[in-house]
VEXDREN-2710 file (C-alpha; in Angstrom, 1 decimal):
% VEXDREN-2710
k/r/px/py/pz
1/MET/64.3/299.4/-179.8
2/LYS/62.4/297.3/-177.3
3/ILE/59.6/295.1/-178.6
4/LEU/56.6/293.8/-176.8
5/THR/54.3/291.2/-178.3
6/CYS/50.6/292.0/-178.2
7/PRO/48.6/288.8/-178.1
8/LEU/46.3/290.2/-180.8
9/ASN/48.7/292.3/-183.0
10/GLY/52.0/290.6/-182.6
11/PRO/55.4/292.3/-182.0
12/ARG/55.1/296.1/-181.5
13/PRO/57.4/298.9/-180.3
14/ILE/57.2/299.3/-176.5
15/GLN/56.1/302.9/-177.0
16/GLU/52.7/301.6/-178.0
17/PHE/52.0/300.1/-174.5
18/LEU/51.2/301.3/-171.0
19/PHE/52.1/299.3/-167.9
20/GLY/49.1/298.5/-165.7
21/GLY/50.8/296.9/-162.7
22/GLU/51.2/293.4/-161.3
23/LEU/48.2/291.0/-161.4
24/ARG/46.7/290.8/-158.0
25/THR/43.3/289.6/-156.6
26/MET/41.1/292.4/-155.5
27/PRO/39.6/291.9/-152.1
28/ASP/35.8/291.8/-151.7
29/GLY/34.7/295.5/-151.2
30/SER/31.7/294.5/-149.1
31/THR/33.8/292.6/-146.5
32/VAL/37.3/294.1/-146.5
33/SER/38.5/296.3/-143.7
34/ASP/40.0/299.7/-144.3
35/GLU/43.4/298.5/-143.4
36/GLU/43.2/295.6/-145.9
37/TRP/41.9/297.9/-148.6
38/ALA/44.7/300.4/-148.0
39/ASP/47.2/297.5/-148.2
40/TYR/45.8/296.4/-151.6
41/VAL/45.7/299.9/-153.0
42/PHE/49.1/301.2/-151.8
43/HIS/51.4/298.3/-151.2
44/ARG/53.1/296.2/-153.9
45/GLU/55.5/293.3/-153.6
46/GLY/58.2/294.8/-155.8
47/GLN/60.3/291.7/-155.6
48/ALA/62.9/291.0/-158.3
49/GLY/61.9/287.9/-160.3
50/VAL/59.1/286.6/-162.5
51/GLN/55.7/288.2/-162.1
52/ILE/52.5/288.5/-164.1
53/GLU/51.6/292.1/-165.1
54/TRP/48.8/294.0/-166.8
55/TRP/49.8/295.8/-170.1
56/TYR/47.6/297.9/-172.4
57/HIS/48.1/298.2/-176.2
58/LEU/47.1/301.8/-177.0
59/PRO/46.4/301.5/-180.8
60/SER/44.1/298.4/-180.4
61/GLY/42.7/299.2/-176.9
62/THR/43.7/295.7/-175.7
63/TRP/44.4/294.8/-172.1
64/PHE/46.5/291.7/-171.7
65/LEU/48.9/290.0/-169.3
66/ALA/52.7/289.5/-169.6
67/GLU/54.9/287.2/-167.7
68/ARG/58.1/289.3/-167.1
69/ASP/61.3/288.7/-165.2
70/THR/61.8/292.0/-163.4
71/ALA/65.4/291.2/-162.6
72/SER/66.4/291.0/-166.3
73/ASP/63.5/293.0/-167.7
74/THR/62.7/290.2/-170.2
75/ILE/59.2/289.2/-171.3
76/LYS/58.7/285.4/-171.2
77/ARG/55.2/285.4/-172.7
78/THR/52.1/287.5/-173.3
79/PHE/48.5/286.3/-173.2
80/LEU/44.9/287.4/-172.9
81/HIS/43.2/287.3/-169.5
82/GLY/41.7/283.8/-169.0
83/GLU/44.2/282.2/-171.4
84/GLY/47.2/280.9/-169.5
85/GLU/47.6/282.6/-166.1
86/PRO/48.3/280.4/-163.2
87/ASP/45.7/279.7/-160.6
88/GLU/45.7/282.1/-157.7
END
């Protein structure tokens, strides 16, 4: 069984979580062009390697971030937003 560590509830079965996508900076809706908005909404990097991703723990209703190596599908760490993500 695959285990993911919720920053609030500790190690839990992966079935308790939903994947929310990679962490990305949203463009300013008042100044962004249609092309830039479409790029943000529809295009992802999808590169193999380490990335920061959003995850949701269903039982507790907690959104958090996980640093995951997509090549090996291993979680390096999990943390709450504002606690440990690199500067963008």
